[in-house]
C-alpha positions as CSV (number, residue, x, y, z in Angstrom):
1,M,8.3,-21.7,-19.1
2,T,5.9,-19.3,-17.4
3,L,2.6,-20.7,-16.3
4,P,-0.5,-18.8,-17.6
5,L,-2.8,-17.1,-15.1
6,L,-5.6,-19.5,-14.1
7,S,-9.0,-18.5,-15.2
8,Y,-11.5,-17.6,-12.4
9,P,-15.1,-16.4,-12.4
10,T,-15.7,-12.8,-11.6
11,G,-18.1,-12.2,-8.7
12,C,-20.9,-9.7,-8.6
13,Q,-19.1,-6.9,-6.8
14,N,-20.9,-3.6,-6.9
15,Q,-17.8,-1.8,-8.4
16,R,-18.4,-3.8,-11.6
17,V,-21.6,-1.9,-12.3
18,N,-21.5,1.7,-13.7
19,S,-22.6,4.2,-11.1
20,F,-25.0,7.1,-11.9
21,E,-25.2,8.8,-8.5
22,I,-24.0,12.4,-8.0
23,P,-20.5,12.3,-6.6
24,G,-20.3,13.3,-2.9
25,D,-18.0,13.2,0.1
26,E,-18.2,9.4,0.2
27,N,-16.8,9.0,-3.3
28,P,-13.0,8.5,-3.5
29,R,-10.8,11.4,-4.4
30,I,-9.0,10.7,-7.6
31,F,-5.3,11.8,-7.9
32,S,-3.7,11.9,-11.4
33,T,-0.7,13.6,-12.9
34,A,-2.8,14.1,-16.0
35,L,-4.4,17.0,-14.1
36,L,-1.1,18.8,-14.1
37,P,-0.8,19.4,-10.4
38,D,1.2,22.2,-8.9
39,A,4.0,21.6,-6.3
40,Q,1.6,21.3,-3.3
41,E,-0.9,19.2,-5.2
42,F,1.9,17.0,-6.4
43,E,3.1,16.4,-2.8
44,T,-0.5,15.4,-2.0
45,L,-0.5,13.0,-4.9
46,V,2.7,11.4,-3.7
47,L,1.4,11.0,-0.2
48,A,-1.8,9.5,-1.5
49,T,0.3,6.9,-3.5
50,Y,2.2,6.0,-0.3
51,R,-1.0,5.8,1.6
52,R,-2.5,3.4,-0.9
53,I,0.5,1.1,-1.2
54,F,1.8,1.2,2.4
55,N,-1.5,2.1,4.2
56,E,-1.7,4.7,7.0
57,Q,0.1,2.6,9.6
58,Q,3.3,2.4,7.5
59,L,3.3,6.0,6.2
60,L,6.7,6.9,7.7
61,S,9.3,9.2,6.1
62,C,11.9,6.4,6.4
63,H,9.9,4.4,3.9
64,R,9.8,7.1,1.2
65,D,11.9,6.7,-1.9
66,R,13.2,10.1,-2.8
67,F,14.8,8.9,-6.0
68,L,11.5,7.5,-7.3
69,E,9.7,10.7,-6.2
70,S,12.3,12.8,-8.1
71,Q,11.8,10.8,-11.3
72,L,8.0,11.2,-11.0
73,R,8.3,14.9,-10.4
74,N,10.4,15.3,-13.5
75,S,8.0,13.1,-15.6
76,Q,10.7,10.5,-16.1
77,I,8.3,7.8,-14.8
78,S,4.6,7.5,-14.6
79,V,2.5,6.9,-11.5
80,R,2.2,3.3,-12.5
81,E,6.0,2.9,-12.6
82,F,6.3,4.8,-9.3
83,I,3.9,2.2,-7.8
84,R,5.9,-0.6,-9.3
85,G,9.0,0.8,-7.6
86,L,7.2,1.0,-4.2
87,L,5.9,-2.6,-4.5
88,L,9.5,-3.8,-5.1
89,S,11.1,-1.7,-2.4
90,D,12.8,-3.3,0.6
91,S,10.4,-1.6,3.0
92,F,7.3,-3.0,1.3
93,R,8.9,-6.5,1.1
94,R,9.9,-6.5,4.8
95,L,6.6,-5.0,6.1
96,N,4.1,-6.8,4.0
97,Y,5.6,-9.7,2.0
98,E,7.9,-11.4,4.5
99,C,5.3,-11.5,7.3
100,S,2.5,-12.8,5.2
101,N,1.7,-16.1,3.4
102,N,1.2,-16.0,-0.3
103,Y,-2.6,-16.1,-0.1
104,R,-2.8,-13.1,2.3
105,F,-0.2,-11.1,0.3
106,V,-2.2,-11.7,-2.9
107,E,-5.4,-10.4,-1.2
108,M,-3.6,-7.4,0.1
109,C,-2.1,-6.5,-3.2
110,V,-5.3,-6.9,-5.2
111,Q,-6.9,-4.5,-2.7
112,R,-4.2,-1.9,-2.9
113,V,-3.3,-2.2,-6.6
114,L,-6.6,-3.1,-8.3
115,G,-8.8,-1.3,-5.8
116,R,-11.1,-4.2,-5.1
117,R,-11.5,-7.4,-3.0
118,V,-10.5,-10.7,-4.6
119,Y,-13.6,-12.3,-6.3
120,N,-13.2,-15.7,-4.8
121,Q,-10.7,-18.4,-3.6
122,R,-10.0,-19.3,-7.3
123,E,-8.6,-15.9,-8.0
124,T,-6.5,-16.0,-4.8
125,L,-5.1,-19.3,-5.9
126,A,-4.4,-18.1,-9.5
127,W,-2.4,-15.1,-8.3
128,S,-0.6,-17.0,-5.6
129,I,0.6,-19.4,-8.3
130,V,2.0,-16.4,-10.2
131,L,3.7,-15.2,-7.0
132,A,5.2,-18.6,-6.3
133,T,6.5,-19.2,-9.8
134,Q,7.5,-15.7,-10.9
135,G,8.4,-14.1,-7.5
136,I,7.2,-10.7,-6.2
137,Q,8.6,-8.9,-9.3
138,G,6.7,-11.1,-11.7
139,F,3.5,-10.9,-9.6
140,T,3.5,-7.1,-9.2
141,G,4.3,-6.8,-12.9
142,A,1.3,-9.0,-13.8
143,L,-1.0,-6.9,-11.7
144,L,0.2,-3.5,-13.0
145,D,0.3,-4.7,-16.6
146,S,-3.1,-6.3,-16.5
147,D,-5.9,-5.1,-18.7
148,E,-8.0,-4.4,-15.6
149,Y,-5.4,-2.0,-14.1
150,M,-4.8,-0.2,-17.4
151,D,-8.5,0.2,-18.2
152,I,-9.3,1.6,-14.7
153,F,-6.2,3.6,-13.7
154,G,-3.9,3.7,-16.7
155,E,-0.5,5.3,-16.4
156,D,-1.3,8.5,-14.5
157,T,-4.0,7.7,-11.8
158,V,-3.3,6.6,-8.2
159,P,-5.3,3.5,-7.5
160,Y,-8.3,4.0,-5.2
161,Q,-10.9,1.7,-3.6
162,R,-13.5,1.1,-6.2
163,Q,-17.1,1.0,-4.9
164,R,-20.6,2.3,-5.6
165,I,-22.5,4.2,-2.9
166,L,-25.8,2.3,-2.4
167,P,-28.2,4.4,-0.3
168,Q,-30.5,1.5,0.5
169,K,-27.6,-0.4,2.3
170,A,-27.3,0.2,6.0
171,M,-23.5,-0.1,5.8
172,G,-21.3,0.7,2.9
173,E,-18.0,-0.9,1.8
174,L,-15.5,-1.0,4.6
175,P,-12.1,0.5,3.9
176,F,-9.3,-1.9,3.0
177,E,-7.0,-0.3,5.6
178,R,-8.8,-2.3,8.3
179,M,-6.9,-5.4,7.1
180,P,-3.9,-6.1,9.3
181,R,-0.6,-6.4,7.5
182,Y,0.0,-9.9,8.9
183,G,-2.2,-12.7,10.0
184,S,-2.6,-14.9,13.1
185,D,0.1,-17.3,11.8
186,H,2.8,-14.6,11.9
187,L,1.5,-13.4,15.2
188,E,2.0,-16.9,16.7
189,K,5.6,-16.9,15.4
190,L,6.2,-13.5,17.1
191,E,4.7,-14.7,20.4
192,A,6.8,-17.9,20.2
193,L,9.9,-15.7,20.0
194,G,9.0,-14.2,23.4
195,N,6.9,-11.2,22.4
196,N,3.9,-10.4,24.6
197,F,1.8,-7.8,22.9
198,L,-1.0,-7.9,25.5
199,N,1.5,-6.5,28.1
200,N,3.3,-4.3,25.5
201,D,6.3,-6.5,26.1
202,Y,8.1,-7.3,22.9
203,I,11.5,-7.9,21.5
204,L,13.0,-5.1,19.3
205,S,14.4,-6.1,16.0
206,K,17.6,-4.7,14.6
207,E,15.6,-2.3,12.4
208,D,13.6,-1.1,15.4
209,I,16.8,-0.5,17.4
210,R,18.3,1.4,14.5
211,M,15.2,3.6,14.1
212,L,15.0,4.1,17.9
213,G,18.6,5.3,17.9
214,I,17.8,7.8,15.1
215,F,14.9,9.2,17.0
216,I,16.9,9.6,20.2
217,A,19.7,11.3,18.4
218,A,17.2,13.7,16.6
219,A,15.5,14.4,20.0
220,S,18.9,15.2,21.5
221,V,19.8,17.6,18.7
222,L,16.4,19.4,19.1
223,L,16.9,19.7,22.9
224,L,20.4,21.2,22.5
225,A,19.1,23.7,19.9
226,Y,16.2,24.6,22.2
227,D,18.6,25.2,25.1
228,R,20.9,27.3,23.0
229,L,18.0,29.4,21.7
230,A,16.6,29.8,25.2
231,S,20.0,31.1,26.4
232,L,20.1,33.7,23.7
233,L,16.7,35.1,24.6
């Protein structure tokens, strides 16, 4: 039997109030397949989706899912289903889920999927129970199928950080990208394994070694091609 989502009070975040200011450079750019983008605009939309789900620090070509991208380009899936596939990918699980506790992972996903901060600890607890009882697939499904997500973003719009620009405030809403992908508890585990990040001395994982080998091989091929081209000139 699936436990229902616990109720939680919604806080007074400024994104809950309709905004009447004239859009400017500080307003988020909205990407949507409903606008019928051309090939170049579509690539920008895809990159914006990766940037929203993985953040800039994880925006690497090795994390891209070409099969999902092809389905999206051919209108076989919507932006919402594309995001669902990214959230359930091995890269997202390894880089964000496995190195975070449930509470931190919930906060991260609410920011990236719903475009806002969690309202309070009660909401964090409610979603963490869903994550613990239904797993990451059930949790991401509950977020993407929620009324809030459908009302704000629907099937075709890439999630964005929802905020209002308040001129009277000295500082606006800080970007969610500032949140590290893992907390101090995971950092302590890495240091206990012998990693010393202060001195840039850390132990490479199997995935790091594999990617390093790929980069070295690619660099070697480029150098050989350059030498051959130089000999022909």
